[in-house]
C-alpha positions in Angstrom: -10.5 9.7 25.2 -9.3 13.2 23.6 -11.7 15.3 22.1 -12.7 15.2 18.7 -9.5 16.4 16.4 -8.6 16.8 12.9 -5.0 16.2 12.3 -3.1 17.9 9.4 -2.8 16.0 6.2 -0.2 16.4 3.9 -1.6 14.3 1.0 -4.8 12.6 0.9 -4.4 9.2 -0.9 -7.4 8.0 -3.1 -9.9 6.7 -1.2 -11.3 3.7 -1.7 -10.5 0.3 -3.0 -7.4 -0.3 -4.9 -7.2 -1.5 -8.3 -6.4 -5.1 -8.7 -5.0 -5.8 -12.2 -4.8 -9.5 -12.4 -3.1 -11.0 -15.4 -5.4 -14.0 -15.6 -4.9 -14.1 -19.4 -1.6 -13.3 -20.9 -3.4 -10.9 -23.9 -5.7 -9.4 -21.0 -6.0 -7.6 -17.4 -9.3 -7.5 -15.6 -9.3 -4.7 -12.5 -11.8 -5.3 -9.6 -11.6 -4.1 -6.3 -10.4 -5.6 -3.5 -13.1 -7.9 -1.8 -16.5 -8.3 -2.4 -17.7 -4.6 -1.5 -17.7 -1.9 -3.8 -16.2 1.6 -2.7 -18.1 4.6 -4.0 -17.3 8.0 -3.6 -16.9 9.9 -0.5 -20.2 10.7 1.1 -21.6 12.1 4.5 -22.1 9.7 7.4 -24.7 9.7 9.7 -22.9 7.8 12.5 -22.0 9.7 15.7 -18.2 10.5 17.0 -16.8 8.2 19.7 -17.6 8.9 23.7 -15.0 9.4 26.1 -14.2 6.8 27.6 -17.8 4.8 26.3 -16.5 1.7 24.3 -15.7 -1.7 26.5 -12.9 -3.5 25.8 -12.2 -4.4 22.4 -9.5 -7.5 23.4 -10.9 -10.5 24.6 -8.3 -9.9 27.7 -9.0 -6.4 28.0 -5.3 -5.8 27.6 -3.2 -3.7 25.4 -0.7 -6.1 23.1 2.8 -6.2 23.0 4.2 -2.7 21.1 1.2 -0.7 22.3 1.8 1.9 24.6 -0.5 4.5 25.6 0.8 8.1 24.3 2.9 10.0 25.9 1.9 11.0 29.2 -1.7 10.4 28.4 -3.4 6.9 29.5 -5.0 4.7 27.1 -8.8 5.2 27.2 -10.7 1.9 27.8 -11.3 0.0 24.7 -8.9 1.8 22.7 -5.3 0.0 21.5 -2.9 3.1 21.8 0.2 2.7 19.1 3.4 4.9 19.0 6.3 2.9 17.8 6.4 1.5 14.8 6.4 -1.1 12.7 3.7 -2.5 14.7 1.6 -5.9 14.7 -1.6 -7.3 16.5 -3.5 -10.6 15.8 -6.7 -10.0 17.0 -10.5 -10.8 16.6 -13.6 -8.4 15.9 -15.7 -11.6 16.8 -14.6 -11.1 20.4 -15.3 -7.6 20.4 -18.1 -5.5 22.1 -17.1 -2.0 20.3 -20.0 -0.8 17.7 -19.6 2.6 17.7 -19.2 2.9 13.4 -21.4 1.8 11.0 -20.5 3.3 7.9 -18.0 6.0 6.9 -17.2 9.0 5.2 -15.2 7.2 2.8 -17.4 4.7 1.8 -20.8 6.0 3.1 -23.1 3.0 1.3 -20.7 0.1 2.5 -22.1 -1.8 5.9 -19.3 -1.7 8.4 -21.9 -2.4 11.3 -20.5 -5.5 12.6 -17.7 -5.1 15.4 -14.8 -3.6 15.1 -11.5 -2.8 17.1 -9.8 0.9 17.3 -6.5 1.9 17.1 -5.2 5.3 18.6 -1.9 5.9 16.6 0.4 8.9 17.6 2.9 10.3 14.9 5.2 12.5 16.3 6.8 13.3 12.7 5.4 13.9 9.2 5.7 11.2 7.3 3.7 8.0 5.6 1.6 5.8 7.2 0.1 2.5 6.4 -1.7 -0.1 7.3 -2.6 -3.8 6.1 -4.9 -6.9 6.5 -4.2 -10.1 4.4 -7.6 -11.4 2.9 -7.0 -15.2 4.1 -9.1 -16.2 6.6 -12.9 -17.8 4.8 -16.0 -16.3 6.1 -13.7 -13.2 7.8 -13.8 -10.0 6.1 -12.3 -7.3 7.8 -11.6 -3.6 6.3 -9.3 -0.6 7.6 -10.4 2.9 7.9 -8.0 5.6 8.5 -9.2 8.7 10.5 -8.3 12.0 11.1 -9.9 12.0 14.7 -12.4 10.1 16.6 -15.2 10.4 14.4 -16.2 8.5 11.2 -16.8 11.5 9.1 -13.2 12.5 9.3 -12.1 9.5 6.5 -8.9 9.9 5.2 -8.6 6.5 3.3 -10.6 3.0 3.7 -9.6 -0.6 2.3 -10.3 -3.8 1.7 -7.0 -4.9 2.2 -4.9 -1.9 3.1 -4.7 2.5 3.6 -2.4 4.3 3.7 -1.5 8.7 3.7 0.8 11.1 4.0 0.0 12.8 7.4 1.7 15.3 9.3 2.3 15.0 13.6 -0.8 14.4 15.1 -3.1 11.8 16.6 -5.0 9.4 14.3 -7.2 6.6 14.4 -7.2 3.3 12.4 -10.4 1.3 12.6 -10.4 -2.5 11.9 -14.1 -3.0 11.3 -16.3 -6.1 10.1 -18.1 -6.1 7.1 -21.8 -7.3 6.8 -23.0 -8.9 3.6 -26.7 -8.8 3.2 -27.2 -9.0 7.0 -23.9 -11.3 7.5 -21.3 -10.2 9.8 -18.1 -11.8 8.8 -16.3 -11.2 11.8 -12.9 -12.7 12.8 -9.8 -13.4 13.7 -7.2 -11.0 11.6 -3.5 -10.2 11.4 -3.0 -6.5 11.2 0.4 -4.7 10.4 1.1 -0.7 10.7 4.0 0.8 9.0 5.3 4.3 9.3 7.9 5.8 7.0 10.2 9.0 7.1 11.4 9.2 4.0 15.8 10.6 3.9 15.9 13.8 2.3 17.8 13.4 -1.0 18.8 15.0 -4.1 15.8 14.2 -7.1 18.0 16.2 -10.1 16.9 13.5 -12.8 19.6 13.7 -16.0 18.9 14.6 -19.7 18.7 11.4 -22.0 17.3 9.8 -24.8 15.5 6.4 -24.2 15.2 4.9 -27.7 12.7 1.8 -27.6 12.0 -1.1 -29.8 9.1 -0.1 -31.2 7.5 3.7 -31.5 9.6 6.9 -31.0 12.4 7.3 -28.9 11.4 8.9 -25.5 13.5 12.1 -24.0 13.7 11.7 -20.3 13.0 13.2 -17.7 8.8 12.3 -19.1 5.6 12.3 -17.9 3.1 9.6 -19.0 1.1 7.1 -18.5 2.4 4.3 -16.2 1.2 0.5 -16.1 0.7 -1.5 -12.9 3.5 -3.9 -13.4 3.3 -7.6 -11.5 5.9 -9.4 -9.3 9.1 -10.6 -10.3 10.6 -13.5 -8.2 13.5 -12.9 -5.9 16.7 -13.9 -4.5 15.1 -14.4 -2.0 12.2 -16.3 -2.5 11.8 -20.1 -2.1 12.1 -20.7 -5.6 15.5 -19.3 -5.8 17.5 -22.2 -4.1 16.2 -24.7 -6.3 16.6 -22.7 -9.3 13.1 -22.9 -9.9 10.3 -21.0 -11.0 6.4 -20.5 -10.0 3.9 -22.7 -11.8 1.0 -20.4 -12.1 0.2 -16.6 -11.2 -0.3 -17.5 -7.9 1.9 -20.0 -6.8 3.9 -18.9 -3.9 2.7 -15.2 -4.3 1.2 -15.1 -0.5 5.1 -15.6 0.7 6.5 -13.5 -1.4 4.4 -10.7 0.2 5.8 -11.4 3.8 9.2 -11.5 2.3 8.7 -8.2 0.8 7.5 -6.2 3.4 10.2 -7.9 5.3 12.8 -6.7 3.0 11.7 -3.3 2.4 9.9 -2.3 5.7 7.0 -1.3 3.5 3.5 -2.6 4.6 0.8 -2.3 2.2 -2.0 -4.9 0.8 -0.2 -6.6 -1.8 -2.6 -7.9 -4.4 -0.9 -8.4 -7.4 0.6 -11.8 -9.3 3.3 -12.9 -10.9 4.7 -11.4 -14.0 2.8 -13.2 -17.2 4.9 -16.5 -18.6 4.9 -15.2 -22.0 8.4 -16.8 -23.5 9.9 -17.3 -20.3 9.0 -17.9 -16.8 5.9 -16.9 -14.5 7.6 -13.8 -11.9 10.8 -13.9 -14.7 12.0 -10.7 -15.9 14.3 -9.6 -19.1 17.4 -10.5 -17.3 15.9 -13.9 -16.8 17.6 -13.8 -13.2 16.3 -13.6 -9.4 16.1 -9.8 -8.6 17.6 -8.6 -5.3 14.3 -8.3 -2.9 14.5 -4.5 -2.2 14.9 -3.9 -6.1 12.0 -5.9 -6.9 9.8 -3.7 -4.7 10.8 -0.5 -6.6 11.2 -1.7 -9.7 10.3 0.4 -13.2 10.5 -0.4 -16.5 10.2 0.9 -20.4 10.5 -0.7 -23.9 13.9 0.3 -23.8 16.0 -1.2 -27.0 18.9 -1.5 -24.4 18.3 -2.0 -20.9 20.0 0.1 -18.2 22.0 -2.0 -16.0 20.1 -3.8 -13.3 19.9 -1.3 -10.1 20.5 2.1 -12.3 18.3 4.3 -9.9 15.6 6.2 -11.6 13.6 8.8 -10.0 9.5 8.6 -9.8 7.1 11.3 -8.8 4.0 12.9 -9.6 4.0 15.6 -12.1 4.6 19.0 -10.5 6.6 17.5 -7.6 5.0 15.9 -4.1 6.0 12.3 -3.0 8.8 10.7 -5.1 10.4 7.5 -5.2 13.7 6.0 -6.1 12.8 2.8 -8.7 15.2 0.6 -9.8 15.6 -0.1 -13.6 16.8 -2.4 -15.9 15.1 -5.8 -14.7 12.2 -5.7 -16.8 11.1 -4.6 -20.3 7.8 -3.1 -21.4 5.2 -2.4 -21.5 4.9 -3.4 -25.1 1.8 -0.6 -26.0 3.9 2.5 -27.2 1.4 4.8 -25.8 2.6 4.1 -22.3 5.3 5.6 -20.8 6.5 2.7 -18.9 5.7 0.7 -15.7 5.9 0.7 -12.0 5.2 -1.8 -9.1 1.9 -1.6 -7.0 4.1 -0.8 -4.1 5.2 2.5 -6.0 1.8 3.6 -7.2 0.3 3.1 -3.6 3.4 5.3 -1.8 2.3 7.9 -4.6 -1.4 7.5 -4.2 -1.9 6.7 -8.1 -2.6 3.6 -10.0 -2.5 1.6 -13.4 -2.3 4.4 -16.6 -2.3 7.2 -14.0 0.7 9.8 -15.2 3.8 10.0 -13.4 7.3 11.6 -13.9 10.2 9.7 -14.5 14.0 10.1 -15.5 17.7 8.8 -14.3 19.1 10.1 -11.3 21.9 12.4 -11.0 22.9 10.5 -8.2 23.1 6.9 -8.5 24.1 6.3 -4.9 20.6 7.1 -3.7 18.8 4.2 -1.3 15.5 2.4 -3.3 12.5 3.5 -1.9 10.3 6.5 -0.8 12.3 9.9 -0.4 11.9 13.8 0.2 13.7 15.7 -2.4 15.6 18.5 -1.4 14.8 21.8 -2.2 
């Protein structure tokens, strides 16, 4: 194995749990960390770095799965799955792994991860956004993800019960699929891992000056910065409901299939958690247009309490106040939120990429270039 090293990190995402805003009641949100573990603030870890070649094979057959290749010119260390091409998928099982290198990580030091783990070595040849996700869909199994800047649990960039993500510079990184231990019980078992890597295209992030009249409250002059709600999902043209002209019967009806569809349509890997938007006076998952939404637009939609909605698909820029990562969002499909103290709302995909959460401040405005592709963008100087 290579000696411990710390790769350059452009922007560290918020370590810890992803806030889940579930619309279980039409009048209230609940917020809970994914899974049953808590995600405390980062703290130092007593775990030791990996030893060169000290790990037994983490796969039952001792092999490397299709799509995982040794890093250029370097033999893959024993017990490590080396990945340098993306997107990448692996169906694996921690219960057959004999690797127990890590018991805890600096981003979540009090969480017991002493069960068996499987370790991935990731080679990035250019800067971009790396993300990984594991669905929580096997009863009695709880696999958490940890993204490290080197082979040492003290070098934790991000951890999550369902997914991790970070804006990274070229280099070698490590991803650990580790087994959570609940009061002495190891919840090891099978899991399906997806790893994605996005290099945003360069584009013009110039925003035009516009006045948006709202259904209630004062008008807003864009570009503007303010609190952005974490929005739920809308039914798309590609969801199973569309051919029969039907809609979900509950917040969660068909939502796992929607997550798979959204990832395929956008190429964006993350641990999606949000339900369909509330029924209110329409249907579950039905936006203000009353129509099914194109799948790529749904993943990157933005809404405001506009009195006159923009044409569906109108491009808007969403970015962190002061600059940094940015998203080209699709406006015109939904209206809200009703609280005029909030500037608008964006999807969990947008919040995840930008490293923000429910009611965090973002800067938004209409894109001067309406031909921009939806999704992540690197703003031209």
